[in-house]
N, C-alpha and C positions, 0 to 999 in steps of 0.2 A: 504494500500500500504506500502511496505517496503520503507519508506521515505529516510532512509539512503542510500539505493541502488539507489533510484531515484535521489537523489542529486548528487551521484557520477557518474551518467550516462552522456551521451553526452548532455542531455537536459539542464544541467546547466554548462557544460564545466568545471568540477572540477577535472578531472582526473590528471591534471598536478599540482594541488595544494596539499599541505601537510595540510590536515584538521585535527585538533585535535578533540578529542571526545566532548569537551565542545563547540567547534565551530559548530560541526555537530548538536548538540542538539539545538542550537539557530536557525540553518537553518531549522531543522525539525519543530520547533514551528512556524516559519514564514510561512512555506509552507503548513502545514496541513490544515488550514482553507480554502485555495484555493482548495485543493484536495477534501475536504468534500463538498464544494459548487459545484464543478464540478460533483461529484458523485450524489449529490442530484438532480441536473438538469437532468442528464441522467435518473435516476430512476423515476423522476416525470412524465416523458413521459408515463410511464406505470402505475404509482400508484398515479397520481395526486389527485384523489378524496379522496383516503385514507389519503394521506398526509394532505389534507385540514382538515380532521377530527382529525388528530393527533395534528396539530399545528406546527409552525416552530421550537420551542425549542425541542419538542419531536422528530421531524424528524431529526434534527441535531444529537441528542443523538443516535438515531437508526443507522444513517449512520456512525457515529464515532465508534459505537460498531461493525458494519459490517466490517469496515476497520480494526479494531484490530483483529477480528476473521479471516479475510482473511490473514492477516500477520501471525497469528499463524498457519494457515493451509497451509502455503506455497503458497498462491494464491494472492500475493500482487500486481498484475497488475490491470489495470483499469477494464478489463473484469472479473477478479477474485473478485475484490471488489464488482462489480455489482452483480455477481452471488451469493456470500455469503450473501450480504445484502438482496437479494431477498429471500434466504432461511430463513433469520430471519423474514422478513415480512410475508411470507406465512406459515412457519411451527412454528415460535416462536424462541426466542433467544437461547433456549436450544435444538435446533434441533438435535444436535449430541449426546445428552444424554437423550433424551425424551423416556421414556419406551413405549410410543405409536408409536414410529417411529424406531423400531429396524432395519429396512431395511436401514436407513440412516447410522447407526453405522456400519452395515455390509459392506456398500460400502466403507467407509473410512478404515475399517479394512482390506479390500482386497489389499490395497496398501502395497507393500513390505517394504517401508521405512516410513510408516505412512501416515497420511492425506496429500494430495497434490492437486495442481490444476488439475492434470490429472483425478481425480475422478469427477470433477464438471460437465462435459458434460453428463456422465452417470447418475449422480444424478439428473440433470436437467430434463432428460427424465422421470425418475421415479416419480419425483415430479409432472410433468405435468399430468401424468396418474392418480396419487393419487388425485390431485385436481379435475380432471374431474370426478372421481369416487365419491368423497365426496361432492364437491361443485356443481356439475352438470354443464352442458354446460352454459358458460357465467355466472357462479356463481348463477344460478337460485335457486338451492336447498339451497345454503348457505343463500341467501337473504330471502327465505321463512322461514328458521330456525330462523333467527334474528327477523323476524316479529312475529313468534310464541313466541319467548323468550320475546319480548317486551310486549306481551299481557298476559303472564303467571301470574296467580293469586297467588303470593307468600304468601300473608297474609292468604289465605284459605288452604294452603297446610300443611299436616302433614302426618306422616307415619300411614297408616291404621292399626288398631289393629290386623288384620288378616294377615299382611304381615311383613316379615323381612325388616329392613331398606334398606339393599342392593337391595332387589327385588323392593321395592317401588321407590328407586332412579333410578334403571335401567329402570323402566317403564317410568318415566318422561323423562329421557335422550332419549330413543327411540322415544317418542312422539314429542320431541322438534326438534331433528335432526336425523331422521331415516336413512338418507343416510350415514352419518359419523358413526353412531353406527353400521349400517350394515357392513360397510367396516372394522371396528375394529373387529366385530364378526367373519367375514370371516378369519381374521388373528389370531383369538384366543386371542384377546387383551382386551376383556371386563373386565376381572379380573384386568388387569393392570390399566385400566381406573378407576375402583372403588377404587383400592388401592391408586392411585395417588391423587384422590380427597380426600380420607380419610386422607392421610398423610398431605396434605395441610391444611385441616381444623384443624387437631390436632396440627400442628405446630403453627398455629395462635390462638389456643384456642377457636375455634368455635365448640363447642360440641353439640349445639342444632341441631335438624333435618334440619331446613332450612339452617343453616350454612353449614352443610355437603353436602346438595343438591347443594347449590350455588357453593361451591368449585368444586364439580364434574362437574357441567355445565361449569364453566369457564375453567377447564382442558380440557374438550371436545372441546370447541369452540376456546380457545386461546392457548392451549398447557400446558403441565405438569408443566412448570416453569414460568407460567404467572406472578407470584409474584416476579420474578427476571428478568423481561424483560423490556428493556427501552421503549418499545411501550406502556407499561401500568404503568406509575409511580404511578398512584392512587392505584394500587394493592400492593404497598409496605408498606403502612402506615395505613392500616385498623386495627381496634381493636375490632370491633363488626360486627355481621352479617348485621345489619341495615346500618352501614357505608359502608361496602363493596357493599351491594346491591345498595345503592344510587349512589356510584361512578361508578359501573358497568353499571347501567342504564343510567347515564349521558354519558358515553362513547358509549354505544349502540345507543343512540339517535343521537349522532354526526355522527356515522358511517352510520346509515340509512339515515340521512338527506343528507350527502355527496354523497351517492350512488344514491339518487333520484334527485340530483341537475342537 
């Protein structure tokens, strides 16, 4: 929310006051925790189980991030904050720069004066159809993909000598989450998926085959910018494939447990 504008509104009856910038900053700092708590309560009605898996500190960071992004996109109302935060939760924090989501960029680019709240209803409809296509009705396909991922034998996997690494990784991705891989394939984005996974593994120095596969899987499931997403703080500090795998599996088990609760 644009807290400065909110403070100046009738809600705080400040329009007859001469508020200096430093005073406004104090007001903003005082009001923001209340706005974050209110947004969290509204979003918890739809994402309560996922919030339980994330934990209070991470949920607060996600909502604060959603609030900042909403302000940047000119959507600093309550409904705008909710809509943008839901985009973060569903598509990932980098939803407007994710190479696997070019249609999101196109929606914002269609605004004559840049991204604005007016694009959110259209985007919401597109996201609903995309989720239906990739996660399946009521998330059945996504939950099945998470279960397959939880039982995948990482220790036994390596690139077969008769296959290129990209082909071997592509086969695993398709087996783990066929619905989402199929949706990306229909949009001609499988190359972008492989490139994003490769770029992430290279950026973090994971040059072994398992590390490259793991980064591709996480890009597929969590988004191309999962390592810079407040939902996944564990993905910012890994230094080895084993460490990332342990943290990813810990997160996966929490999500599965919350979904089944």
